[in-house]
ZAMARGU-4260 file (C-alpha; in steps of 0.2 Angstrom, whole numbers, plus 5000, padded with zeros to 4 digits):
<rodrens>
0) 5146/4828/4538 | 5144/4846/4542 | 5155/4858/4532 | 5162/4874/4538 | 5155/4884/4523
5) 5145/4880/4508 | 5144/4893/4494 | 5128/4890/4484 | 5123/4894/4466 | 5141/4900/4461
10) 5146/4904/4443 | 5163/4896/4445 | 5178/4903/4435 | 5191/4890/4441 | 5207/4899/4436
15) 5211/4888/4421 | 5205/4900/4408 | 5190/4888/4404 | 5172/4894/4402 | 5163/4896/4419
20) 5151/4883/4426 | 5138/4882/4439 | 5140/4873/4455 | 5141/4874/4474 | 5157/4873/4484
25) 5160/4866/4501 | 5174/4871/4513 | 5181/4862/4528 | 5197/4863/4537 | 5202/4878/4527
30) 5202/4868/4510 | 5189/4866/4496 | 5182/4848/4499 | 5167/4847/4487 | 5161/4855/4471
35) 5144/4850/4465 | 5126/4851/4469 | 5126/4853/4488 | 5109/4859/4492 | 5105/4845/4504
40) 5122/4846/4513 | 5124/4854/4530 | 5135/4868/4534 | 5139/4880/4549 | 5138/4895/4536
45) 5130/4896/4519 | 5134/4910/4507 | 5123/4914/4492 | 5133/4917/4476 | 5118/4918/4464
50) 5122/4929/4449 | 5140/4932/4455 | 5157/4926/4450 | 5167/4915/4461 | 5185/4913/4457
55) 5202/4909/4466 | 5210/4922/4477 | 5221/4933/4467 | 5240/4930/4468 | 5251/4945/4467
60) 5269/4938/4464 | 5278/4955/4463 | 5275/4964/4479 | 5284/4973/4492 | 5271/4969/4506
65) 5285/4959/4515 | 5292/4976/4521 | 5277/4978/4533 | 5270/4961/4535 | 5281/4958/4550
70) 5273/4973/4559 | 5259/4971/4572 | 5248/4983/4563 | 5251/4976/4545 | 5232/4971/4544
75) 5228/4990/4543 | 5242/4994/4530 | 5238/4979/4519 | 5219/4981/4520 | 5218/4988/4502
80) 5226/4972/4495 | 5212/4961/4503 | 5199/4973/4498 | 5204/4970/4480 | 5204/4951/4481
85) 5222/4948/4484 | 5224/4932/4495 | 5243/4928/4492 | 5258/4939/4489 | 5276/4935/4485
90) 5288/4948/4493 | 5307/4950/4493 | 5307/4956/4475 | 5319/4968/4465 | 5334/4961/4475
95) 5327/4970/4491 | 5321/4963/4507 | 5323/4962/4526 | 5333/4946/4526 | 5346/4938/4526
100) 5358/4950/4535 | 5376/4946/4539 | 5383/4951/4556 | 5397/4960/4548 | 5386/4971/4536
105) 5369/4971/4545 | 5369/4990/4547 | 5372/4992/4529 | 5358/4980/4525 | 5346/4990/4536
110) 5351/5006/4528 | 5348/4999/4511 | 5330/4995/4516 | 5327/5011/4525 | 5328/5020/4508
115) 5313/5010/4503 | 5303/5009/4519 | 5306/5027/4525 | 5312/5022/4542 | 5325/5011/4551
120) 5318/4993/4554 | 5332/4988/4566 | 5320/4989/4581 | 5308/4977/4572 | 5319/4966/4562
125) 5328/4957/4576 | 5333/4942/4565 | 5348/4939/4553 | 5343/4924/4543 | 5329/4920/4531
130) 5324/4906/4542 | 5323/4917/4557 | 5312/4930/4548 | 5300/4917/4541 | 5298/4910/4559
135) 5295/4927/4566 | 5282/4931/4553 | 5274/4914/4555 | 5273/4915/4574 | 5265/4933/4574
140) 5252/4928/4561 | 5247/4936/4544 | 5231/4943/4537 | 5235/4935/4520 | 5246/4922/4513
145) 5264/4926/4509 | 5279/4918/4500 | 5297/4926/4500 | 5311/4927/4488 | 5329/4929/4493
150) 5335/4946/4488 | 5351/4947/4479 | 5354/4965/4485 | 5355/4958/4503 | 5366/4944/4497
155) 5379/4956/4490 | 5378/4968/4505 | 5380/4953/4517 | 5396/4948/4508 | 5404/4964/4503
160) 5394/4979/4510 | 5389/4993/4499 | 5403/4992/4486 | 5402/4996/4468 | 5412/4981/4461
165) 5410/4963/4456 | 5411/4950/4470 | 5428/4941/4474 | 5430/4923/4476 | 5428/4923/4495
170) 5413/4935/4494 | 5405/4923/4481 | 5407/4909/4494 | 5397/4920/4507 | 5384/4924/4494
175) 5381/4906/4490 | 5381/4901/4508 | 5367/4914/4512 | 5357/4909/4497 | 5358/4891/4500
180) 5353/4894/4518 | 5338/4904/4513 | 5332/4892/4500 | 5333/4878/4512 | 5322/4888/4524
185) 5309/4889/4511 | 5312/4904/4500 | 5303/4902/4483 | 5319/4908/4474 | 5330/4923/4472
190) 5326/4940/4466 | 5338/4952/4457 | 5337/4971/4456 | 5350/4974/4442 | 5344/4992/4439
195) 5347/4996/4457 | 5363/4998/4467 | 5371/4987/4473 | 5363/4974/4462 | 5369/4983/4446
200) 5387/4980/4452 | 5385/4962/4448 | 5391/4954/4432 | 5384/4939/4422 | 5396/4927/4429
205) 5391/4931/4447 | 5373/4929/4443 | 5376/4913/4434 | 5385/4905/4449 | 5370/4910/4460
210) 5357/4904/4447 | 5365/4887/4447 | 5361/4885/4466 | 5343/4891/4462 | 5341/4879/4448
215) 5348/4864/4459 | 5334/4868/4472 | 5321/4869/4458 | 5317/4887/4463 | 5314/4903/4453
220) 5326/4917/4448 | 5316/4933/4446 | 5324/4949/4439 | 5321/4967/4439 | 5331/4969/4423
225) 5347/4979/4421 | 5337/4991/4409 | 5320/4995/4403 | 5325/5008/4390 | 5337/5008/4375
230) 5345/4991/4381 | 5330/4982/4386 | 5334/4968/4373 | 5351/4965/4380 | 5344/4965/4398
235) 5331/4952/4393 | 5344/4942/4384 | 5356/4942/4399 | 5343/4933/4410 | 5338/4921/4396
240) 5356/4917/4393 | 5358/4913/4412 | 5343/4901/4411 | 5350/4892/4395 | 5366/4890/4404
245) 5359/4884/4421 | 5342/4877/4417 | 5335/4889/4430 | 5317/4895/4429 | 5316/4914/4427
250) 5303/4927/4429 | 5305/4944/4421 | 5298/4957/4432 | 5286/4972/4429 | 5289/4973/4410
255) 5288/4990/4403 | 5299/5001/4390 | 5305/5019/4389 | 5313/5026/4374 | 5330/5033/4376
260) 5339/5041/4362 | 5347/5057/4368 | 5342/5071/4380 | 5335/5082/4367 | 5324/5069/4358
265) 5319/5061/4375 | 5313/5078/4382 | 5303/5081/4366 | 5295/5063/4367 | 5291/5067/4385
270) 5283/5083/4380 | 5273/5075/4366 | 5267/5062/4378 | 5261/5075/4391 | 5252/5084/4377
275) 5244/5068/4371 | 5238/5064/4388 | 5229/5080/4389 | 5221/5077/4372 | 5217/5059/4378
280) 5206/5065/4392 | 5194/5072/4380 | 5197/5061/4364 | 5201/5043/4367 | 5212/5041/4352
285) 5219/5023/4352 | 5237/5028/4349 | 5247/5012/4349 | 5261/5016/4362 | 5265/4998/4365
290) 5272/4993/4348 | 5290/4991/4353 | 5285/4979/4368 | 5274/4969/4356 | 5290/4964/4346
295) 5299/4959/4362 | 5285/4949/4368 | 5284/4940/4352 | 5302/4935/4353 | 5300/4930/4372
300) 5284/4920/4368 | 5293/4910/4354 | 5307/4906/4367 | 5294/4900/4379 | 5286/4889/4366
305) 5303/4881/4362 | 5304/4876/4380 | 5313/4890/4389 | 5306/4890/4408 | 5302/4909/4408
310) 5288/4919/4415 | 5284/4937/4415 | 5273/4950/4424 | 5267/4968/4422 | 5258/4981/4431
315) 5242/4989/4423 | 5249/5007/4424 | 5261/5019/4416 | 5268/5025/4433 | 5282/5017/4442
320) 5288/5020/4460 | 5304/5019/4470 | 5315/5028/4481 | 5324/5044/4475 | 5342/5037/4478
325) 5338/5024/4465 | 5341/5038/4451 | 5358/5043/4458 | 5375/5038/4451 | 5380/5021/4460
330) 5397/5029/4466 | 5387/5041/4476 | 5379/5028/4486 | 5394/5018/4492 | 5398/5016/4510
335) 5387/5019/4525 | 5374/5032/4529 | 5386/5045/4535 | 5396/5044/4519 | 5381/5044/4508
340) 5373/5059/4516 | 5389/5069/4517 | 5391/5068/4498 | 5374/5076/4496 | 5377/5089/4509
345) 5393/5095/4501 | 5390/5108/4488 | 5405/5103/4477 | 5401/5084/4478 | 5383/5088/4474
350) 5388/5097/4458 | 5399/5082/4454 | 5384/5071/4456 | 5373/5082/4445 | 5386/5082/4431
355) 5387/5063/4432 | 5368/5063/4429 | 5368/5075/4415 | 5383/5067/4406 | 5378/5049/4409
360) 5375/5038/4395 | 5365/5022/4395 | 5378/5010/4388 | 5377/4991/4390 | 5381/4982/4402
365) 5378/4998/4413 | 5392/4994/4425 | 5405/5007/4421 | 5404/5025/4430 | 5389/5035/4424
370) 5382/5022/4413 | 5368/5016/4425 | 5351/5014/4416 | 5340/5021/4430 | 5346/5038/4426
375) 5328/5044/4425 | 5332/5062/4430 | 5341/5064/4413 | 5330/5052/4403 | 5313/5059/4408
380) 5317/5075/4416 | 5313/5082/4433 | 5295/5086/4428 | 5292/5067/4426 | 5297/5063/4444
385) 5283/5066/4457 | 5285/5065/4476 | 5276/5050/4483 | 5279/5050/4501 | 5289/5057/4515
390) 5288/5056/4534 | 5290/5074/4540 | 5276/5086/4541 | 5286/5100/4533 | 5287/5091/4516
395) 5270/5082/4516 | 5262/5097/4507 | 5273/5093/4492 | 5267/5075/4490 | 5259/5073/4473
400) 5269/5087/4465 | 5283/5085/4452 | 5300/5092/4456 | 5300/5106/4444 | 5285/5112/4453
405) 5293/5109/4470 | 5308/5118/4465 | 5298/5133/4460 | 5289/5133/4476 | 5306/5133/4486
410) 5315/5144/4474 | 5328/5130/4470 | 5334/5120/4455 | 5324/5104/4455 | 5340/5094/4458
415) 5344/5104/4474 | 5326/5102/4479 | 5328/5083/4478 | 5344/5083/4487 | 5339/5095/4501
420) 5323/5085/4504 | 5334/5069/4505 | 5344/5078/4518 | 5329/5083/4528 | 5321/5066/4527
425) 5337/5057/4531 | 5337/5049/4514 | 5319/5042/4515 | 5310/5050/4500 | 5298/5039/4489
430) 5294/5045/4471 | 5284/5041/4456 | 5292/5041/4439 | 5280/5043/4424 | 5282/5053/4407
435) 5265/5062/4411 | 5257/5061/4429 | 5253/5047/4441 | 5238/5036/4435 | 5237/5044/4418
440) 5227/5033/4406 | 5236/5038/4390 | 5253/5033/4397 | 5245/5017/4402 | 5243/5012/4384
445) 5261/5008/4383 | 5258/4993/4394 | 5243/4986/4385 | 5253/4973/4376 | 5262/4967/4392
450) 5246/4966/4402 | 5236/4957/4389 | 5250/4944/4384 | 5245/4926/4389 | 5262/4923/4396
455) 5261/4938/4408 | 5254/4938/4426 | 5247/4954/4433 | 5255/4962/4448 | 5254/4977/4460
460) 5272/4980/4464 | 5265/4985/4481 | 5275/4997/4491 | 5261/5001/4504 | 5270/5008/4520
465) 5256/5018/4528 | 5261/5035/4523 | 5262/5046/4507 | 5251/5045/4492 | 5249/5027/4487
470) 5249/5020/4469 | 5231/5017/4463 | 5237/4999/4460 | 5238/4996/4478 | 5219/4998/4478
475) 5213/4993/4461 | 5225/4982/4451 | 5214/4967/4450 | 5197/4975/4449 | 5204/4986/4436
480) 5210/4971/4426 | 5192/4963/4427 | 5183/4979/4423 | 5193/4989/4411 | 5204/4976/4403
485) 5191/4962/4402 | 5173/4968/4403 | 5174/4986/4396 | 5188/4986/4383 | 5189/4968/4379
490) 5208/4966/4379 | 5204/4948/4385 | 5190/4937/4391 | 5185/4937/4410 | 5191/4919/4412
495) 5208/4924/4404 | 5210/4939/4416 | 5206/4927/4431 | 5219/4915/4424 | 5232/4928/4423
500) 5228/4933/4441 | 5228/4915/4449 | 5234/4899/4441 | 5247/4908/4430 | 5257/4917/4444
505) 5255/4901/4455 | 5263/4891/4441 | 5277/4904/4438 | 5282/4905/4456 | 5280/4886/4460
510) 5265/4889/4473 | 5256/4873/4475 | 5238/4870/4479 | 5232/4888/4476 | 5227/4898/4461
515) 5213/4885/4456 | 5196/4880/4462 | 5199/4862/4464 | 5196/4849/4477 | 5210/4848/4490
520) 5216/4866/4486 | 5216/4879/4499 | 5200/4889/4500 | 5207/4906/4494 | 5191/4913/4485
525) 5184/4929/4479 | 5166/4932/4475 | 5162/4948/4464 | 5148/4955/4453 | 5155/4955/4435
530) 5143/4970/4431 | 5148/4981/4445 | 5166/4977/4449 | 5175/4994/4446 | 5190/5004/4452
535) 5186/5020/4462 | 5204/5025/4463 | 5209/5041/4454 | 5226/5050/4452 | 5221/5063/4465
540) 5213/5051/4477 | 5220/5034/4474 | 5216/5027/4491 | 5198/5022/4487 | 5192/5004/4489
545) 5184/4996/4473 | 5166/4992/4470 | 5158/4975/4467 | 5169/4963/4477 | 5157/4955/4490
550) 5168/4941/4498 | 5186/4937/4500 | 5191/4921/4509 | 5208/4917/4515 | 5210/4899/4519
555) 5191/4897/4521 | 5190/4913/4533 | 5179/4927/4526 | 5191/4942/4528 | 5180/4954/4517
560) 5161/4953/4517 | 5147/4963/4509 | 5143/4980/4516 | 5161/4985/4518 | 5165/4972/4531
565) 5183/4969/4535 | 5188/4955/4547 | 5207/4953/4549 | 5205/4943/4565 | 5209/4929/4567
570) 5224/4930/4556 | 5222/4915/4544 | 5236/4918/4532 | 5250/4906/4529 | 5268/4907/4526
575) 5271/4898/4509 | 5288/4889/4509 | 5295/4881/4493 | 5288/4864/4492 | 5273/4866/4503
580) 5257/4858/4498
</rodrens>
């Protein structure tokens, strides 16, 4: 037999978390077919892995790369993912995605997604159903593997449009039908964005009814929780309760925690964190900013040990990112584009929105007026909100600046600066939220416990759109885990870091025959130098590829090769449908 590829002299970290071992690997017909001593075997191509780590391709289960993977040039936009070793992503997270649409509320569904993407996808997304979207992506080809979740936000919009109230009986029937059709098409599960409008309008009864369908299909229920601040415990309990009632497998998304007491204390805390970040640049004082999360992880770990089918994931950063409308009162986002934009254009209504923000209280279950938990303008202050991306040339010069600085530059109150920019950009404004500044290592200490926990997968939360200032995670998430967290600071072993990036996320999302180096598994592989793998991304210049990654194979096809080679053609990625082998 002549193999397609033989990788010689590899130090294999197989994804299980076990110690590495030495062996050769043979690939044929896109799969791993032999592991052992293969020096005498024949192959079309031989790669020498002497002194290098060989591990499964990294699986990013919390991504928004689905928002561009349908585009013809997605291989350019998503190149940073492959360059850092990601061979599979799962999209449709946070209750947001480009399917399913109902014919009645299609325009509202597209409007909702335009806030994330920065432009109308109507000309590109010709489909309505999840099945049609999957078929389209599959036919066009992908540069890496992808799985999709059914977004709860689109289920709600499809049934009742952009309304801020619980679903009625007939609307629930529509949501259930759309969900069942999507799961039947091969969606890996359902995602919820309970901190975002319109997902935040749902109640536990609605979510439980939908979870019963997810459970019956042996799929997974993922959740951007209803809160990540003072009511995080209740938000976690809500999803755990749904799992206990229905038996559904659950995944708690991008775990983090922000203190929320009152505006005076919260602003003081933000000031202390900014001062601490300045000091931390020079004196690496190990301040434990993750104590509150450690307690919560202990409780969740015990529940998992007792049999609760729960997974978790986290980002190795102290900086989040979303669209600016996410921080606005839910009532201000009801209706179509014209209604929403007219509210922010009207000076009287704009002041009403501002008062709603300043008077808002984060009260569980966050469904009454002015109790929404993503009130980050009040919680963190305008200085903590930085401009990530806009489309117009006129506003691009403000990218990377916080809105206090932008307001000063424009001679406006920060809130007016945000609202005016939303008007100028037709609502398409992406922002970072962070108590200090994007990419700050001090703020990142708050996620150390989450990232290091053995039950937590590591994710990018990718929102790569081809414009704006990207998060460093889009370039360095997994190399950073291998270098900073494993090799340099020893929060975990290298084999554990690899497990948390491969077999653990595959298990959590039900992805079969990936995430391990094993005979019969798809040949998604990464070869890197453990001594030189390193992030080159910085807060001021995040768009820099990492060092030390030599080869990345997607289904046996070398997409990344030494010397900076990138080979997206032919597109060898596969659409992963639930139950696929």
